[in-house]
N, C-alpha and C positions, 0 to 999 in steps of 0.2 A: 193288585194292593202294593203299597208303597212297602220298600224293605225296611224303610230306616224305623228308628224307635218311636214310639207314638206320644212323646212327652212333652207335658206342656211346663212352659217355664215360669216357676214362679218359686220363692225360697223356701216356702212350704207345701206345694201342690204339685204332684205328678199324675199322669196318667201312664200306665204301661199297657200294651195290649201283644197278646201274644196269640198266635194262630197254630197249632201242631196237628200235623196231618198223620193219617195212618201209615203212610210212607216215608215218614220220618224227615219231611221236609219244614222243620219248625221254625217260625221265623218272629219278630217283632214287627208289627204291621200298624197302620194307621186306624184310629178309630173314626171310621168313615162308613157313611151309608152302605157302600159298596161291600163293608163286610156281611151284611146281611145275608147277601147271596151266597156266601160261604158258609153257613152254617148248616153243615148236613152231618151226615152218619160217622163218615170217616175223618171229621174234622172237630176239634174243641179249640173252644176259644175262651182266654183267659183274660179279664179286664180288672186292672188293680187301681183303684181311685185311691190316692193316699190325699188328705185334706184338701177335696176339690171344690171349687165353688160353684154355688147351683147350675152356671152353664153347663160347667163339662158334666155333671149328673145329668143333666139333660140330653146332652148330645149321646152320653152311654143308654140313656133309657129309649130312646130314638132307635138306636143303631139295634139293639135290643129288643124293640118293639115293647116293651114293658108295658102293663096296664098301670091305669091310672092309682091303684092301690098298692102296687107294687113300687110306682113314683114316689108314692106321698112315703114309705118307709124310708127310702134314698134319702128324702129331705129333712127327715126328723134326727135327733139326737142319737146315736147308735142306740147307747143305753146298755142294760146288763143282759147278761148271758140268756137267752132262750131259742127255742125253736119255733117255726110258725110257717104254717102253710099257707100260701099266697096264691093269684090266679093261676101263673103260669110257672111258677117257681117255688123255691121252698126256700126259708130264711135260716140261717144259725148262726148267733152271735156269741161269741167268746171273749175271755178276756187275756190279750198276748203279754207276757212279760218281758221285758228287755235288760239286759245285767247291769245296766248302770243306773236305772230307773227306780224309783219307789212304787209308784203310781202305776199300774196295768193301762195298757191303752184296748179299745172297746174295737174287735175286728169283726165287721158285718160281713157274711158269706150268703151269696143269692145263688141258688144253683138252677139252672134250667136246662132245656133240651138243648145240649151241645154247646153250652156255655157255664161260664162261672165269673160271677164277678165279685170281686172283695174291696171294702170300704174301709178306711181308717183314717183318723185325725193324726196320728202320728208315724213314724217310721218304725216299722217292725222289721228288722233285720235278717229274720229267718225266711221271711217272704222275698226279700231282695237276694239271698244267697240260694234259695230253692229255683227263684226264676233263672239263675244262669243255668244250673243244673238241668232245669225244664228244657232249656234251647239246646243244652249238648245230649240229652237221655236219649232223641229219637224214640219215644214211647208214649209221650202224653196222646198223642193224637188216635191211640189204641184202646183208650180208657172213656168211658163212658162219663159223663160230669159227676154222677153220683159216687162213683170211684175214686175220682179226683179229689172230692169232697173227703174221701175217706184217708186217701193221700196226705192232703193237706193238715188234716186234724191230727194225722200222726207227727209231722211237722210240728204242729200246735204243742201236743204232748211231749214230745221230746224238750223241749225247752223247758218245762216244770220238771224234769230228771236233771236236767243240766242245772238248774238254779238247786235244787235238793244237794246235788253235789257241792255247788260252791259253799252253801250256809253249812254243811256238815266239815268242809275243810275248815271254815272258819270257826266253828264251835269247838274244833280239834286245837284248832291254836290257843283259844279261848281256856282249853281245858288245860293245857300247859301252863298258861299264865296263872289259872287259878290254884293251881298245886302249890304254885309257889307264893301264893298270899293267903289271906284271912280267909276263915270258914265263911265269912257273909259271902264274899265274892264266889266261895263255891257254890253256895246254896244258891245265888242267884243263876249260875249257868244251870244248875242242876232243873232249876223252874224253865230255864230257857229251853233246854232240851226237851220237857216234857211240852211246854207250847208248842214247838215244829212237829213233836210226833202227831198232834191234834190238828193241826192244817190240812 
């Protein structure tokens, strides 16, 4: 397979494909029909689709030999968090948070035998960051696709802890302002803390 990055050129669309082998020879590859022959027990393929047009989704579905049911899941809006068992894989949808964005980004994860496909409509930085680490780790090919899902959900959960720490720091700064301000500001801050604790 090609050793170059499988990245489609568009302002808001990219396709990244990584194959990890148990011998540690991880690489970016093209999302091409020849990839089918490499799906076996000592290899794991991760296809990441960011804001892809239907043509790229269809190409990924062809390479992974997805059923009509699974293809339809890939062409619909990602929607709200859920877990679904499909014909040849299962689907998990989570809401990813980005440090500077107020709105979460829906992340669809399909997990099949020896492959994982992720789809999202906006950039998710922790996927970008960990993709580079995956290429350096030399261990992904030893994981089953279900184990890789667990690793990916751990990355996802970590972003919420990071967000909580940022909120806590901001609240601490507001605390300092509130102690020098009127009682009404202090009361609003107390209510804000209670809301954060309930989230």
